[in-house]
C-alpha positions as CSV (number, residue, x, y, z in Angstrom):
1,M,2.5,90.7,-23.3
2,A,0.6,87.7,-24.4
3,K,-2.5,86.6,-22.5
4,S,-2.1,83.7,-20.2
5,K,-3.7,80.4,-21.0
6,S,-5.6,80.6,-17.7
7,L,-7.1,84.0,-18.6
8,K,-8.1,82.8,-22.1
9,R,-9.8,79.7,-20.6
10,V,-11.9,81.9,-18.2
11,E,-12.8,84.3,-21.1
12,E,-13.9,81.3,-23.2
13,A,-15.9,79.7,-20.3
14,L,-17.7,83.0,-19.7
15,R,-18.4,83.5,-23.4
16,E,-19.8,79.9,-23.7
17,A,-22.0,80.5,-20.6
18,G,-23.4,83.7,-22.2
19,V,-22.0,86.0,-19.5
20,A,-20.8,89.3,-20.9
21,V,-18.2,90.8,-18.5
22,D,-15.2,92.9,-18.7
23,I,-12.1,91.3,-17.3
24,L,-9.9,93.8,-15.6
25,E,-6.2,93.7,-14.9
26,M,-5.4,95.1,-11.4
27,A,-1.9,96.6,-11.2
28,E,-1.9,96.1,-7.5
29,G,-2.7,92.4,-7.7
30,T,-5.6,90.6,-6.0
31,R,-4.0,87.8,-4.1
32,T,-5.9,88.6,-0.9
33,A,-9.6,89.5,-0.5
34,A,-8.5,92.8,1.1
35,D,-6.2,93.6,-1.9
36,A,-8.9,92.7,-4.3
37,A,-11.6,94.8,-2.5
38,A,-9.2,97.8,-2.5
39,A,-8.4,97.4,-6.2
40,A,-12.0,97.0,-7.2
41,G,-13.3,99.7,-4.9
42,C,-15.9,97.4,-3.3
43,A,-16.8,95.9,0.1
44,I,-14.6,92.9,1.2
45,D,-17.6,90.6,1.2
46,Q,-18.1,91.4,-2.5
47,I,-14.9,89.5,-3.2
48,V,-15.4,85.9,-4.2
49,K,-12.6,83.9,-2.4
50,S,-11.9,80.6,-4.1
51,I,-11.0,78.2,-1.2
52,V,-9.8,74.8,-2.5
53,F,-9.7,71.6,-0.4
54,R,-8.6,68.1,-1.3
55,G,-11.2,65.4,-0.8
56,E,-9.5,62.8,1.4
57,A,-11.7,60.0,0.0
58,D,-11.5,60.7,-3.7
59,G,-8.3,62.8,-3.9
60,H,-10.0,65.5,-6.0
61,V,-10.4,69.2,-5.3
62,V,-13.6,70.7,-3.9
63,L,-14.1,74.5,-4.5
64,F,-15.7,76.8,-1.9
65,L,-16.7,80.2,-3.2
66,T,-16.7,82.4,-0.1
67,A,-17.5,86.0,0.6
68,G,-14.2,87.8,1.2
69,G,-14.7,88.5,4.9
70,N,-15.8,85.0,5.8
71,R,-13.8,81.9,6.7
72,V,-14.6,78.3,5.7
73,D,-15.6,76.0,8.6
74,Q,-13.8,72.8,7.6
75,G,-16.3,70.6,9.5
76,K,-19.3,72.2,7.7
77,A,-17.4,72.0,4.4
78,S,-16.6,68.3,4.9
79,A,-20.2,67.5,5.8
80,L,-21.3,69.2,2.5
81,A,-18.7,67.4,0.5
82,G,-19.6,64.1,2.0
83,E,-16.0,63.3,2.8
84,P,-13.2,64.6,5.0
85,L,-11.4,67.5,3.5
86,G,-7.8,68.3,3.8
87,K,-5.3,70.8,2.4
88,A,-5.0,70.9,-1.4
89,D,-1.4,71.7,-2.4
90,A,-0.5,74.1,-5.2
91,Q,0.3,71.2,-7.6
92,L,-3.1,69.5,-7.1
93,I,-4.9,72.8,-7.5
94,R,-3.1,73.6,-10.7
95,A,-3.6,70.1,-12.1
96,E,-7.3,70.0,-11.5
97,T,-8.4,73.7,-12.0
98,G,-5.6,74.9,-14.3
99,F,-5.0,77.9,-12.1
100,A,-2.4,79.0,-9.6
101,I,-3.3,79.8,-6.1
102,G,-4.6,83.4,-6.0
103,G,-6.1,83.2,-9.5
104,V,-8.6,80.3,-9.1
105,A,-11.7,81.3,-11.1
106,P,-15.2,80.0,-10.5
107,V,-15.2,78.7,-14.2
108,G,-12.8,77.5,-16.8
109,H,-11.4,74.5,-14.8
110,L,-9.5,71.7,-16.5
111,R,-12.0,69.1,-15.1
112,K,-15.5,69.2,-13.6
113,I,-15.1,70.6,-10.0
114,R,-17.6,70.2,-7.2
115,A,-18.4,73.8,-6.0
116,F,-20.3,75.4,-3.2
117,L,-21.2,79.1,-2.8
118,D,-21.5,81.1,0.3
119,P,-25.0,82.6,0.6
120,R,-23.5,85.9,1.8
121,L,-22.4,86.6,-1.8
122,L,-26.1,86.7,-2.9
123,D,-26.6,89.8,-0.8
124,F,-24.9,91.9,-3.5
125,A,-25.9,92.9,-7.1
126,N,-22.3,92.3,-8.2
127,V,-19.4,90.3,-6.8
128,W,-15.8,90.2,-8.0
129,S,-14.1,86.9,-8.9
130,A,-10.6,85.9,-10.0
131,A,-10.3,85.5,-13.7
132,G,-7.5,82.9,-13.9
133,T,-4.6,84.9,-12.6
134,P,-3.7,86.8,-9.4
135,R,-4.0,90.0,-11.4
136,H,-7.3,89.6,-13.3
137,V,-10.8,89.9,-12.0
138,F,-14.4,90.2,-13.3
139,A,-17.6,91.5,-11.8
140,A,-20.8,89.6,-12.2
141,D,-24.2,89.0,-10.6
142,P,-23.6,86.3,-7.9
143,R,-26.6,84.4,-9.3
144,E,-24.7,84.1,-12.5
145,I,-21.7,82.8,-10.6
146,V,-24.0,80.1,-9.1
147,R,-25.3,79.1,-12.6
148,I,-22.0,79.1,-14.5
149,S,-20.0,77.3,-11.7
150,D,-22.8,74.8,-11.1
151,A,-22.2,75.6,-7.4
152,Q,-24.6,74.5,-4.6
153,V,-25.5,77.5,-2.3
154,A,-24.9,76.3,1.2
155,D,-23.7,77.5,4.6
156,F,-20.1,76.4,5.2
157,T,-18.6,79.4,7.0
158,M,-17.7,80.1,10.6
């Protein structure tokens, strides 16, 4: 089976950023943090959930990279983003990131995305992120995720 364009884009973004990782295909799928943690054999908080909101002022997506066991506080997230945040539908997420829900990676987006990272992820030597599809993941140092995603580390969880 041919590699998806989304997976290729993530591989290329990681290569360009100088991050050498192995992208793994998980037969069980990784649509939820619990599924991903079980498949990767790690703690749920080592899973990087990509939570995407729509900026109500500018209409563009804002990405929140969250530890798997945490939930985004929409009020805190809106304050960080500097605008009210609402639900981003699948069409907007795909149009701006290039990824389907469940496969949104921290890198390889179609356009520059504002990103924020949950400080809980920095408690680990490695965290697992989606690699462009709901079945592909990669492990990396969370400090590298901050660097390559240009994410601002900030508290936005409940």
